[in-house]
Short mmCIF file of the C-alpha atoms (twelve columns), coordinates in Angstrom:
data_MODEL
# 
_entry.id   MODEL 
# 
loop_
_atom_site.group_PDB 
_atom_site.id 
_atom_site.type_symbol 
_atom_site.label_atom_id 
_atom_site.label_alt_id 
_atom_site.label_comp_id 
_atom_site.label_asym_id 
_atom_site.label_seq_id 
_atom_site.Cartn_x 
_atom_site.Cartn_y 
_atom_site.Cartn_z 
_atom_site.pdbx_PDB_model_num 
ATOM 1   C CA . UNK A 1   92.342  107.465 136.173 1 
ATOM 2   C CA . UNK A 2   90.812  110.601 134.717 1 
ATOM 3   C CA . UNK A 3   93.961  112.546 135.655 1 
ATOM 4   C CA . UNK A 4   96.164  109.989 133.878 1 
ATOM 5   C CA . UNK A 5   94.125  110.338 130.698 1 
ATOM 6   C CA . UNK A 6   94.444  114.124 130.788 1 
ATOM 7   C CA . UNK A 7   98.186  113.926 131.410 1 
ATOM 8   C CA . UNK A 8   98.624  111.414 128.573 1 
ATOM 9   C CA . UNK A 9   96.620  113.634 126.220 1 
ATOM 10  C CA . UNK A 10  98.679  116.703 127.147 1 
ATOM 11  C CA . UNK A 11  101.923 114.781 126.675 1 
ATOM 12  C CA . UNK A 12  100.820 113.484 123.270 1 
ATOM 13  C CA . UNK A 13  99.688  116.946 122.189 1 
ATOM 14  C CA . UNK A 14  102.970 118.509 123.280 1 
ATOM 15  C CA . UNK A 15  104.906 115.821 121.417 1 
ATOM 16  C CA . UNK A 16  102.979 116.484 118.203 1 
ATOM 17  C CA . UNK A 17  103.449 120.234 118.545 1 
ATOM 18  C CA . UNK A 18  107.170 119.916 119.124 1 
ATOM 19  C CA . UNK A 19  107.771 117.624 116.156 1 
ATOM 20  C CA . UNK A 20  105.613 119.725 113.866 1 
ATOM 21  C CA . UNK A 21  107.466 122.973 114.464 1 
ATOM 22  C CA . UNK A 22  110.142 122.791 111.829 1 
ATOM 23  C CA . UNK A 23  111.974 119.724 113.038 1 
ATOM 24  C CA . UNK A 24  114.393 118.626 110.370 1 
ATOM 25  C CA . UNK A 25  114.148 121.888 108.430 1 
ATOM 26  C CA . UNK A 26  117.459 123.598 107.909 1 
ATOM 27  C CA . UNK A 27  117.636 127.115 106.550 1 
ATOM 28  C CA . UNK A 28  119.112 127.470 103.075 1 
ATOM 29  C CA . UNK A 29  122.797 128.293 102.794 1 
ATOM 30  C CA . UNK A 30  122.943 131.750 101.143 1 
ATOM 31  C CA . UNK A 31  126.376 131.134 99.594  1 
ATOM 32  C CA . UNK A 32  125.312 127.793 98.099  1 
ATOM 33  C CA . UNK A 33  122.008 129.198 96.816  1 
ATOM 34  C CA . UNK A 34  123.698 132.236 95.251  1 
ATOM 35  C CA . UNK A 35  126.355 130.030 93.640  1 
ATOM 36  C CA . UNK A 36  123.721 127.683 92.213  1 
ATOM 37  C CA . UNK A 37  121.797 130.616 90.725  1 
ATOM 38  C CA . UNK A 38  124.983 132.047 89.221  1 
ATOM 39  C CA . UNK A 39  125.802 128.714 87.583  1 
ATOM 40  C CA . UNK A 40  122.280 128.398 86.165  1 
ATOM 41  C CA . UNK A 41  122.538 131.940 84.782  1 
ATOM 42  C CA . UNK A 42  125.806 131.035 83.033  1 
ATOM 43  C CA . UNK A 43  128.288 132.896 85.212  1 
ATOM 44  C CA . UNK A 44  131.769 131.390 85.486  1 
ATOM 45  C CA . UNK A 45  134.561 133.024 87.475  1 
ATOM 46  C CA . UNK A 46  137.729 133.819 85.558  1 
ATOM 47  C CA . UNK A 47  140.804 132.265 87.159  1 
ATOM 48  C CA . UNK A 48  142.004 132.816 89.867  1 
ATOM 49  C CA . UNK A 49  138.589 133.946 91.153  1 
ATOM 50  C CA . UNK A 50  136.130 131.538 92.798  1 
ATOM 51  C CA . UNK A 51  132.387 131.536 93.421  1 
ATOM 52  C CA . UNK A 52  133.101 131.946 97.143  1 
ATOM 53  C CA . UNK A 53  135.172 135.048 96.474  1 
ATOM 54  C CA . UNK A 54  132.519 136.404 94.113  1 
ATOM 55  C CA . UNK A 55  129.796 135.837 96.730  1 
ATOM 56  C CA . UNK A 56  131.771 137.898 99.243  1 
ATOM 57  C CA . UNK A 57  132.349 140.598 96.614  1 
ATOM 58  C CA . UNK A 58  128.635 140.594 95.751  1 
ATOM 59  C CA . UNK A 59  127.855 141.759 99.285  1 
ATOM 60  C CA . UNK A 60  129.441 145.091 98.339  1 
ATOM 61  C CA . UNK A 61  126.464 145.748 96.058  1 
ATOM 62  C CA . UNK A 62  123.927 145.568 98.901  1 
ATOM 63  C CA . UNK A 63  124.250 149.301 99.431  1 
ATOM 64  C CA . UNK A 64  122.796 149.871 95.967  1 
ATOM 65  C CA . UNK A 65  119.372 149.535 97.553  1 
ATOM 66  C CA . UNK A 66  117.548 147.043 95.335  1 
ATOM 67  C CA . UNK A 67  117.894 144.079 93.006  1 
ATOM 68  C CA . UNK A 68  117.168 146.402 90.082  1 
ATOM 69  C CA . UNK A 69  119.997 148.754 91.053  1 
ATOM 70  C CA . UNK A 70  122.399 145.812 91.394  1 
ATOM 71  C CA . UNK A 71  121.285 144.542 87.978  1 
ATOM 72  C CA . UNK A 72  122.042 147.941 86.465  1 
ATOM 73  C CA . UNK A 73  125.510 147.981 87.949  1 
ATOM 74  C CA . UNK A 74  126.210 144.425 86.795  1 
ATOM 75  C CA . UNK A 75  124.949 145.189 83.287  1 
ATOM 76  C CA . UNK A 76  127.743 147.705 82.742  1 
ATOM 77  C CA . UNK A 77  130.378 144.939 82.702  1 
ATOM 78  C CA . UNK A 78  128.394 142.121 81.086  1 
ATOM 79  C CA . UNK A 79  129.391 142.791 77.513  1 
ATOM 80  C CA . UNK A 80  131.303 140.328 75.343  1 
ATOM 81  C CA . UNK A 81  134.191 142.809 75.215  1 
ATOM 82  C CA . UNK A 82  134.505 142.727 79.013  1 
ATOM 83  C CA . UNK A 83  134.400 138.926 79.388  1 
ATOM 84  C CA . UNK A 84  138.159 138.570 79.811  1 
ATOM 85  C CA . UNK A 85  138.465 141.596 82.108  1 
ATOM 86  C CA . UNK A 86  135.534 140.839 84.393  1 
ATOM 87  C CA . UNK A 87  136.041 138.580 87.408  1 
ATOM 88  C CA . UNK A 88  132.871 136.578 86.684  1 
ATOM 89  C CA . UNK A 89  131.439 136.906 83.176  1 
ATOM 90  C CA . UNK A 90  128.406 135.181 81.714  1 
ATOM 91  C CA . UNK A 91  129.905 134.307 78.336  1 
ATOM 92  C CA . UNK A 92  127.414 133.689 75.569  1 
ATOM 93  C CA . UNK A 93  124.431 134.834 77.654  1 
ATOM 94  C CA . UNK A 94  122.172 137.778 76.998  1 
ATOM 95  C CA . UNK A 95  123.696 140.602 79.089  1 
ATOM 96  C CA . UNK A 96  120.305 141.939 80.242  1 
ATOM 97  C CA . UNK A 97  119.087 138.507 81.347  1 
ATOM 98  C CA . UNK A 98  122.377 137.734 83.085  1 
ATOM 99  C CA . UNK A 99  122.388 141.110 84.855  1 
ATOM 100 C CA . UNK A 100 118.839 140.546 86.109  1 
ATOM 101 C CA . UNK A 101 119.754 137.078 87.396  1 
ATOM 102 C CA . UNK A 102 122.811 138.519 89.141  1 
ATOM 103 C CA . UNK A 103 120.848 141.368 90.705  1 
ATOM 104 C CA . UNK A 104 118.010 139.148 91.894  1 
ATOM 105 C CA . UNK A 105 120.280 136.457 93.353  1 
ATOM 106 C CA . UNK A 106 122.617 138.969 94.975  1 
ATOM 107 C CA . UNK A 107 119.783 140.933 96.554  1 
ATOM 108 C CA . UNK A 108 118.150 137.755 97.822  1 
ATOM 109 C CA . UNK A 109 121.123 135.685 98.969  1 
ATOM 110 C CA . UNK A 110 124.112 137.988 99.491  1 
ATOM 111 C CA . UNK A 111 122.067 140.895 100.879 1 
ATOM 112 C CA . UNK A 112 119.548 138.739 102.745 1 
ATOM 113 C CA . UNK A 113 116.315 140.164 101.315 1 
ATOM 114 C CA . UNK A 114 114.259 137.000 101.034 1 
# 
């Protein structure tokens, strides 16, 4: 009887440990998270570009080395004059704020530095 109690306790403990180790937790989708942050920051792709295409293009900035460096690169094209020539402008938004949002989101989600 004592052995059955020990076995039952071990089984219950193992069951609790297994269900408590992230069951039901799915990792965030980097593309979806990046897209959501771009929308919140006011970025809208110019046709025919899409958020999916812009996410893939954003990965090219990962070699810049930091979110700040990416922000600096993005800032160069976030002027009202460039809105029609840029693939994904942030019309009507402060260029510095938009560039920071782009750099942070790209570094985190497209480059994988969470």
